[in-house]
C-alpha positions as CSV (number, residue, x, y, z in Angstrom):
1,M,-166.3,176.4,1.4
2,K,-163.6,174.3,-0.3
3,K,-164.2,170.5,-0.2
4,Q,-161.4,168.7,1.5
5,R,-159.6,166.3,-0.9
6,E,-159.5,162.6,0.1
7,P,-156.0,161.3,0.7
8,L,-154.6,159.5,-2.4
9,L,-154.6,155.9,-1.2
10,E,-158.0,155.9,0.5
11,P,-160.2,155.1,-2.6
12,L,-157.9,152.3,-3.7
13,L,-157.9,150.6,-0.3
14,R,-161.7,150.9,-0.1
15,W,-162.1,149.4,-3.6
16,L,-159.8,146.4,-2.7
17,R,-161.9,145.8,0.5
18,L,-165.1,146.0,-1.5
19,R,-163.9,143.4,-4.0
20,R,-163.0,141.0,-1.3
21,V,-166.2,141.4,0.7
22,I,-168.8,141.5,-2.0
23,A,-168.4,137.8,-2.8
24,E,-169.4,137.0,0.8
25,I,-172.8,138.7,0.5
26,P,-175.6,136.2,-0.5
27,E,-178.1,137.3,-3.2
28,N,-181.3,138.7,-1.7
29,A,-179.8,138.9,1.8
30,I,-180.9,141.4,4.5
31,V,-177.7,143.2,5.3
32,L,-176.5,145.5,8.1
33,D,-173.3,147.5,7.6
34,V,-172.0,148.5,11.0
35,G,-169.8,151.7,10.6
36,C,-171.2,152.4,7.2
37,G,-169.5,155.8,6.9
38,R,-170.9,159.2,5.9
39,N,-172.5,158.0,2.6
40,A,-173.1,154.3,3.2
41,A,-171.0,153.6,0.1
42,F,-170.7,149.9,0.6
43,L,-174.5,149.5,0.9
44,R,-175.0,151.6,-2.2
45,A,-172.5,149.4,-4.1
46,I,-174.3,146.1,-3.2
47,E,-177.9,147.5,-3.4
48,P,-178.7,145.6,-6.7
49,R,-177.9,142.2,-5.2
50,I,-179.5,142.5,-1.7
51,Q,-183.1,142.4,-0.5
52,K,-182.7,145.2,2.1
53,G,-179.7,147.0,3.5
54,Y,-179.3,149.0,6.7
55,G,-176.3,151.2,7.7
56,V,-175.4,152.5,11.1
57,D,-172.7,155.0,11.9
58,F,-172.4,158.1,14.1
59,K,-171.5,160.2,11.1
60,V,-173.8,158.9,8.4
61,A,-176.2,161.3,6.6
62,E,-179.5,159.6,7.3
63,F,-181.5,158.5,4.3
64,Q,-184.0,156.0,3.2
65,T,-184.8,154.4,-0.2
66,D,-186.9,151.4,-1.2
67,K,-184.1,149.0,-0.3
68,L,-181.7,151.0,1.9
69,K,-181.8,152.9,5.2
70,A,-179.0,154.6,7.1
71,V,-179.4,155.6,10.7
72,Q,-177.1,157.7,13.0
73,V,-176.0,155.5,15.9
74,H,-173.1,155.6,18.2
75,L,-171.5,152.2,18.0
76,G,-171.1,151.9,21.8
77,E,-174.9,151.8,22.2
78,E,-177.3,149.0,21.5
79,L,-178.2,148.5,17.9
80,P,-181.7,149.7,17.1
81,F,-182.8,146.3,15.6
82,A,-184.7,143.3,16.9
83,D,-183.0,140.0,17.7
84,A,-182.3,137.8,14.6
85,S,-183.0,140.5,12.0
86,F,-180.1,140.1,9.5
87,D,-178.7,137.4,7.2
88,T,-175.3,139.2,7.0
89,V,-173.6,141.9,9.0
90,T,-170.5,143.7,7.6
91,M,-168.0,145.6,9.6
92,L,-165.3,146.9,7.3
93,A,-162.3,148.7,8.8
94,V,-164.4,149.7,11.8
95,L,-163.7,147.4,14.8
96,E,-160.2,148.9,15.4
97,H,-161.9,152.3,16.0
98,I,-164.4,151.1,18.7
99,E,-163.5,151.6,22.3
100,H,-165.5,148.6,23.6
101,E,-165.1,146.0,21.0
102,Q,-166.8,143.2,23.0
103,A,-170.1,145.1,23.4
104,I,-170.6,145.8,19.7
105,L,-169.7,142.2,18.8
106,K,-172.2,140.9,21.2
107,E,-174.8,143.2,19.7
108,I,-174.0,142.0,16.2
109,H,-174.4,138.4,17.4
110,R,-177.8,139.4,18.9
111,V,-179.1,140.9,15.6
112,L,-177.9,138.1,13.3
113,K,-180.3,135.3,12.4
114,P,-179.2,131.8,13.3
115,G,-176.9,130.8,10.4
116,G,-176.1,134.4,9.7
117,R,-172.6,135.7,9.1
118,L,-170.4,138.5,10.2
119,V,-168.0,139.6,7.5
120,L,-165.2,141.7,9.0
121,T,-162.0,143.4,7.9
122,V,-159.5,145.0,10.3
123,P,-155.8,146.1,9.9
124,S,-153.2,143.6,11.0
125,V,-150.6,144.1,13.6
126,W,-148.0,144.4,10.8
127,A,-150.0,147.3,9.2
128,Q,-149.5,149.7,12.1
129,P,-146.0,151.0,11.3
130,V,-146.8,151.1,7.6
131,L,-150.1,153.0,8.1
132,E,-148.5,155.4,10.5
133,F,-145.7,156.1,8.0
134,L,-148.1,156.5,5.0
135,S,-150.3,158.8,7.1
136,Y,-148.0,160.8,9.4
137,R,-144.9,161.1,7.0
138,I,-146.3,161.0,3.5
139,G,-149.9,162.0,3.9
140,I,-151.5,159.6,1.5
141,I,-153.8,158.0,4.2
142,D,-156.1,160.1,6.5
143,E,-154.1,160.9,9.6
144,A,-157.2,161.3,11.9
145,E,-158.4,157.8,10.9
146,I,-155.0,156.3,11.8
147,R,-154.8,158.2,15.1
148,D,-158.2,156.9,16.0
149,H,-157.1,153.2,15.9
150,K,-157.5,151.7,19.3
151,R,-155.9,148.3,18.4
152,Y,-154.5,146.1,15.6
153,Y,-155.3,142.4,15.2
154,D,-153.7,139.1,14.3
155,R,-155.5,135.9,13.7
156,Q,-155.3,134.7,17.3
157,K,-156.6,138.0,18.7
158,L,-159.5,138.0,16.3
159,K,-160.4,134.4,17.1
160,Q,-160.3,135.2,20.8
161,V,-162.7,138.1,20.7
162,L,-165.0,136.7,18.0
163,V,-165.3,133.1,19.2
164,N,-164.4,133.0,22.9
165,V,-165.9,136.4,23.9
166,A,-168.8,137.1,21.5
167,G,-169.9,133.5,20.9
168,F,-169.5,133.2,17.1
169,E,-168.5,129.9,15.5
170,R,-167.0,128.7,12.2
171,F,-164.1,131.1,12.3
172,R,-162.6,131.7,8.8
173,H,-159.6,134.0,8.5
174,Q,-157.1,135.1,5.8
175,Y,-154.6,137.9,5.6
176,F,-154.9,140.0,2.5
177,Q,-153.3,143.2,1.0
178,M,-149.8,141.8,1.6
179,W,-150.7,140.8,5.2
180,M,-151.7,144.4,6.0
181,N,-155.4,143.4,6.6
182,N,-157.4,140.6,8.2
183,F,-160.4,139.2,6.4
184,C,-162.6,137.2,8.6
185,T,-166.1,135.6,8.6
186,V,-167.8,134.0,11.5
187,M,-171.3,132.5,11.9
188,K,-174.0,132.6,14.5
189,V,-175.1,129.0,14.9
């Protein structure tokens, strides 16, 4: 069976997100990556700097090493972790795919330790026409991924769902990648 080639722009976009996010991961942290993907690539990339890392996704190939563990979980369900288990939770280009965003954000709030942070990237409202063009017309971004987007975000929409609905505090936000993406951190106080 022939392996399907990844669309041209995908590895570059992933690398740019990784560079931006890795600086937010404290040394020796216990990290949860929500929506870790098939191979838990982000966790594998940060493994040398963290104490433990857990990944959840409905499509991940489950595995366990001394420091990492990946578990298949549908992100509409409860997360299979105790309250206050993690120093940092990452959610990179995932929230826009989740039907019920409020439920997963409340679960993330539950599993974060007091003082813990959620590090989040999501496409901006300005990215939608660009991503659709690059995907549907040119084919350099995965079309199925773009069709699966439930919503796009701006600063106000993110603040509303993260602070007012899910209960996070210390909202920090920046646009990056030429305003095509939101980069956000919030804290559980």
